[in-house]
C-alpha positions as CSV (number, residue, x, y, z in Angstrom):
1,X,0.0,0.0,0.0
2,X,1.5,3.4,-0.9
3,X,2.1,6.0,1.7
4,X,1.5,9.6,1.1
5,X,3.1,12.4,3.1
6,X,2.0,16.0,3.7
7,X,3.8,18.8,5.4
8,X,2.2,17.5,8.7
9,X,3.4,13.9,8.3
10,X,1.9,10.7,6.8
11,X,-1.6,10.9,5.4
12,X,-4.1,8.7,7.3
13,X,-7.6,7.4,6.6
14,X,-8.9,10.2,8.8
15,X,-7.5,12.9,6.5
16,X,-9.5,14.5,3.7
17,X,-8.2,15.3,0.2
18,X,-11.2,17.6,-0.4
19,X,-11.1,19.5,2.9
20,X,-7.4,19.9,3.6
21,X,-5.1,21.5,1.0
22,X,-1.9,20.3,2.7
23,X,-3.1,16.7,2.4
24,X,-4.1,17.2,-1.2
25,X,-0.8,18.8,-2.1
26,X,1.1,15.9,-0.4
27,X,-0.9,13.2,-2.1
28,X,-0.7,15.0,-5.5
29,X,3.1,15.3,-5.2
30,X,3.4,11.6,-4.2
31,X,1.4,10.6,-7.4
32,X,4.0,12.1,-9.7
33,X,6.5,9.6,-11.2
34,X,10.0,10.7,-12.2
35,X,9.1,10.8,-15.9
36,X,6.4,13.4,-15.2
37,X,8.6,15.7,-13.1
38,X,9.6,17.7,-16.2
39,X,5.9,18.2,-17.1
40,X,4.6,19.0,-13.7
41,X,7.7,20.7,-12.2
42,X,6.7,24.1,-13.4
43,X,3.1,23.9,-12.0
44,X,2.1,25.5,-8.8
45,X,0.5,23.5,-6.0
46,X,-3.0,24.3,-6.9
47,X,-2.6,23.2,-10.5
48,X,-0.8,20.0,-9.3
49,X,-3.8,19.3,-7.0
50,X,-6.2,19.9,-9.9
51,X,-4.3,17.6,-12.2
52,X,-4.2,14.9,-9.5
53,X,-7.9,15.2,-8.9
54,X,-8.6,15.0,-12.7
55,X,-6.4,11.8,-12.8
56,X,-8.4,10.4,-9.9
57,X,-11.7,11.0,-11.7
58,X,-10.3,9.5,-14.9
59,X,-9.1,6.5,-12.9
60,X,-12.5,6.0,-11.2
61,X,-14.2,6.3,-14.6
62,X,-11.9,3.6,-16.1
63,X,-12.5,1.3,-13.1
64,X,-16.3,1.8,-13.5
65,X,-16.0,0.9,-17.2
66,X,-14.1,-2.3,-16.4
67,X,-16.6,-3.1,-13.7
68,X,-19.5,-2.8,-16.2
69,X,-17.6,-5.0,-18.6
70,X,-17.1,-7.6,-16.0
71,X,-20.8,-7.6,-15.1
72,X,-21.7,-8.0,-18.8
73,X,-19.3,-10.9,-19.1
74,X,-20.7,-12.5,-16.0
75,X,-24.2,-12.3,-17.5
76,X,-22.9,-13.8,-20.7
77,X,-21.4,-16.7,-18.7
78,X,-24.7,-17.3,-16.9
79,X,-26.5,-17.5,-20.3
80,X,-23.9,-19.9,-21.7
81,X,-24.2,-22.1,-18.6
82,X,-28.0,-22.2,-18.9
83,X,-27.6,-23.2,-22.6
84,X,-25.1,-25.8,-21.7
85,X,-27.4,-27.3,-19.1
86,X,-30.3,-27.4,-21.6
87,X,-28.1,-29.1,-24.2
88,X,-26.8,-31.7,-21.5
89,X,-30.5,-32.5,-20.8
90,X,-31.1,-33.1,-24.5
91,X,-28.1,-35.4,-24.7
92,X,-29.2,-37.3,-21.6
93,X,-32.7,-37.7,-23.0
94,X,-31.4,-38.9,-26.3
95,X,-29.1,-41.4,-24.6
96,X,-32.0,-42.7,-22.5
97,X,-34.1,-43.1,-25.6
98,X,-31.4,-45.1,-27.4
99,X,-31.0,-47.4,-24.4
100,X,-34.7,-48.1,-24.3
101,X,-34.8,-48.9,-28.0
102,X,-31.7,-51.0,-27.9
């Protein structure tokens, strides 16, 4: 689990990104990877927080999309299982009929 620091120390579950600028700035700075330092290095703290929040929203949207796809696939699997069960019943019925006739 990643740890985020602010000017007051480590961020805890009791801290708020939305209500505390120091926490927001600390988390936003911690999200930056070395490759992005050149791009974000010239931005002020408020812009950095805004960009980090935008990234969070984009990430949440991506996760929601993946969740919806998983739900759709789960429904497809349920339909396929039902079809397979129906086909197994047909095969079993056919085999019983052959045994009776044989």
